C-alpha positions in Angstrom: 17.6 -2.5 -5.6 20.7 -1.6 -8.1 21.8 1.9 -8.6 20.8 3.6 -11.7 23.1 3.5 -14.6 23.4 5.1 -18.2 20.6 3.1 -19.9 18.3 3.8 -17.6 18.5 7.6 -19.0 18.2 5.8 -22.0 15.0 4.4 -20.7 13.4 7.8 -19.7 14.1 8.6 -23.3 12.4 5.9 -24.7 9.4 6.3 -22.7 8.8 10.1 -23.5 5.0 9.3 -25.4 3.7 7.8 -21.6 5.6 10.9 -19.9 6.9 14.6 -21.7 7.3 16.0 -17.5 9.8 13.5 -16.4 12.6 14.3 -19.6 13.1 17.8 -18.3 14.4 15.6 -14.9 17.3 14.3 -17.1 19.8 16.7 -16.8 19.0 18.5 -13.4 18.0 15.0 -11.9 19.1 11.6 -13.5 22.7 12.6 -13.9 23.3 13.8 -11.2 22.0 10.8 -9.6 23.8 8.6 -11.7 27.3 10.7 -9.6 25.9 10.2 -6.2 24.5 7.1 -6.5 27.2 5.3 -4.6 26.4 8.4 -1.8 22.7 7.8 -2.2 21.4 4.1 -2.1 18.2 2.3 -0.8 19.3 1.3 2.1 20.2 5.1 3.0 16.7 6.5 3.1 15.7 10.2 3.6 14.6 9.4 7.1 14.6 13.3 8.6 13.5 14.5 5.6 9.6 16.2 5.8 6.8 13.8 4.7 4.7 14.1 1.4 7.1 17.0 0.3 7.2 17.1 -3.5 4.6 14.5 -5.1 1.6 15.9 -6.3 -1.6 14.5 -9.1 0.8 15.1 -11.7 3.7 13.1 -10.2 0.9 10.4 -9.7 0.1 9.9 -13.5 3.5 10.5 -14.5 4.3 7.6 -12.3 1.6 5.6 -13.0 1.9 5.4 -16.4 5.8 4.6 -16.0 4.8 1.4 -13.8 3.2 0.3 -17.4 6.0 1.4 -19.6 8.3 -1.0 -21.7 11.3 -1.2 -19.6 10.8 -1.5 -15.3 13.8 0.5 -14.5 12.0 4.0 -15.7 9.3 3.4 -12.9 12.6 2.2 -10.8 14.6 5.3 -11.3 11.0 7.4 -10.8 11.1 6.5 -7.5 15.1 7.0 -6.7 14.4 10.3 -8.1 11.9 10.9 -5.3 15.0 10.4 -2.6 16.9 11.7 -3.6 15.2 14.9 -3.9 14.6 14.0 -0.2 11.0 13.2 -0.7 10.2 10.7 2.9 9.5 6.8 2.6 5.8 6.9 4.0 5.3 10.1 1.5 6.4 7.5 -1.7 4.4 4.6 0.1 1.0 6.5 0.9 1.0 9.6 -1.3 2.8 7.5 -4.8 2.8 4.6 -4.8 -1.0 3.8 -3.2 -2.6 6.1 -5.4 -0.6 4.4 -8.6 -1.6 1.6 -7.8 -5.4 3.0 -8.0 -4.5 5.4 -10.9 -3.7 1.5 -13.2 -7.1 0.8 -12.6 -8.5 3.6 -13.7 -6.2 3.7 -16.7 -8.2 0.1 -17.9 -11.6 1.0 -16.7 -11.2 4.1 -19.2 -9.8 1.4 -21.4 -6.4 3.9 -21.5 -4.6 0.3 -20.8 -5.3 -3.4 -21.3 -5.3 -5.8 -17.7 -2.4 -7.5 -18.8 -0.7 -3.7 -18.4 -2.8 -3.2 -15.4 -1.2 -6.1 -13.8 2.5 -5.8 -14.5 2.1 -2.0 -13.0 1.0 -3.5 -9.7 3.6 -6.7 -10.1 6.5 -3.7 -10.7 5.1 -2.0 -7.6 4.7 -4.4 -5.2 8.2 -5.3 -6.3 9.0 -1.4 -5.0 7.6 -2.3 -1.7 9.5 -5.4 -1.5 12.5 -3.1 -1.8 11.8 0.1 -0.3 10.7 -2.4 2.9 13.9 -2.5 4.8 14.4 0.3 5.4 10.8 1.0 6.4 10.5 -1.6 8.6 14.0 0.1 10.4 11.8 2.5 12.1 9.9 -0.5 13.9 8.7 0.0 17.5 8.6 -2.3 19.9 3.8 -3.0 20.5 4.5 -5.6 22.6 1.8 -8.3 23.5 -1.7 -8.6 21.9 -0.8 -6.3 18.9 -1.5 -9.5 15.5 -3.5 -8.1 13.2 -5.2 -10.3 9.9 -5.7 -8.5 6.9 -7.2 -9.9 4.1 -9.2 -8.4 0.8 -13.1 -8.7 1.5 -14.1 -12.0 -1.0 -14.2 -11.5 -4.6 -12.1 -7.9 -4.6 -9.4 -7.9 -7.0 -7.3 -5.0 -5.2 -4.1 -6.7 -2.7 -1.8 -3.5 -3.1 -3.4 -1.9 0.4 -3.3 -5.0 1.4 0.8 -5.6 1.5 0.7 -1.7 1.8 -1.2 -2.1 5.4 1.0 -4.6 6.2 4.2 -3.0 5.7 2.6 -0.3 8.0 1.6 -2.4 11.1 4.7 -4.4 11.2 6.7 -0.7 11.8 4.3 -0.3 13.6 5.5 -3.4 16.0 2.3 -5.9 15.2 2.3 -9.2 14.0 0.7 -8.9 10.4 -0.9 -12.2 8.5 -2.1 -11.3 5.1 -4.6 -13.7 3.2 -5.1 -13.4 -0.6 -8.0 -14.6 -2.8 -8.9 -15.5 0.7 -13.1 -16.4 0.6 -15.4 -16.5 3.6 -14.5 -20.1 4.5 -11.5 -19.2 4.6 -10.8 -16.0 6.8 -13.5 -17.9 9.0 -11.2 -21.2 9.5 -8.2 -19.1 9.9 -9.7 -16.6 13.2 -11.3 -20.7 14.5 -7.4 -22.1 14.4 -5.6 -18.6 15.2 -6.1 -15.6 18.0 -6.0 -12.7 16.7 -6.9 -9.2 18.5 -8.0 -7.8 15.0 -8.7 -8.3 11.3 -8.4 -5.8 9.0 -10.6 -6.1 5.4 -10.7 -3.8 2.1 -12.7 -3.7 0.1 -12.9 -1.7 -3.1 -16.7 -1.2 -5.0 -20.0 -1.3 -2.7 -20.9 -4.5 -4.7 -19.1 -6.8 -2.6 -20.9 -4.5 0.8 -23.2 -7.6 1.4 -20.8 -10.6 1.1 -18.4 -8.1 3.3 -21.1 -8.0 6.0 -22.1 -11.5 6.2 -17.8 -12.4 6.3 -17.6 -10.2 9.2 -20.1 -11.3 11.1 -19.1 -14.9 10.1 -15.7 -13.7 12.4 -17.3 -12.3 15.2 -19.4 -15.9 15.9 -16.9 -18.0 14.8 -13.2 -16.7 15.9 -11.4 -17.5 18.5 -11.5 -14.2 20.0 -14.4 -13.5 20.7 -13.4 -10.1 21.3 -11.9 -9.7 18.0 -12.2 -5.7 16.6 -13.1 -5.2 12.5 -11.1 -2.1 10.7 -12.2 -1.4 7.3 -10.6 0.2 4.0 -10.7 1.0 0.9 -12.3 3.3 -1.4 -16.3 2.7 -0.9 -15.4 3.7 2.6 -13.7 6.7 2.0 -16.7 7.7 -0.8 -19.1 6.8 1.5 -18.0 6.3 5.8 -21.8 5.8 6.8 -21.1 1.9 5.4 -19.2 1.3 8.3 -21.4 0.3 10.4 -23.9 -1.7 8.6 -21.5 -3.5 7.4 -21.0 -4.2 11.1 -16.7 -2.6 11.4 -15.9 -1.5 14.2 -14.3 1.7 12.6 -12.8 2.9 9.1 -9.6 3.5 8.1 -8.8 5.9 5.0 -5.3 4.9 5.1 -2.7 2.7 6.2 -0.9 4.9 8.4 -4.8 6.0 10.0 -5.4 1.8 10.1 -2.5 1.4 12.8 -3.2 4.4 14.4 -7.0 3.2 15.1 -6.0 0.1 15.5 -4.3 0.9 18.1 -6.4 3.2 20.0 -8.8 -0.3 19.7 -6.6 -2.3 21.4 -6.8 0.2 24.0 -10.2 0.2 24.2 -10.4 -3.8 24.3 -7.6 -3.6 26.8 -10.1 -0.9 29.4 -12.8 -3.9 29.0 -10.8 -6.5 30.4 
């Protein structure tokens, strides 16, 4: 990502209608950030900082608003500020960017922005994730064979950012992760019939897709090349109603991308013990 320029400061000022709070950081953080730009870059993350420091609900709301501001550099500058003050990569991904994606859809449901603005905001989140990816993957571990997972949104599911975020965590964990978007049941069944996966991870946000997801999981288990394939589910609906994990036929549910990897590792261990 490019270094912040003076135009970024002007862009932040122009976004005051979206976020009054960020204006108070201009003198205290943005300007010092300009002077330190040559020393603190996207390729030099603060990986030793305590994860979770400095991110709260106000930050999430503020960042979501900036994602739909006219100038994309405002949102990028906000991330750059957070990193400069020591917020770790994992905290940025899980505690700022992931909740901001949900907040954008909340804005749309509340008629606080239109679908085009949500699309723009989500596109900027994807861009940020791509920019952060290399530094995040640099922590990757080599975990050996058997760690191959197919990640997909449930059929009909419109939210996809969580899938890409989960892919990043699996890749950092040494997994071979494949992503499928906008795939229906037949598409997913075709993939697991052709290719061997130890697990499938499916994401769903609302209850209206529960029946279709259950049918998809059943079909995957029947047709999978790996007859012992494990299924992990995640998304807002399973966070609110964990009892639905079993009802759709999944092995386990995950609350976020980090827990998805830990759950997958645990399931892989159990599958290995059965063999």
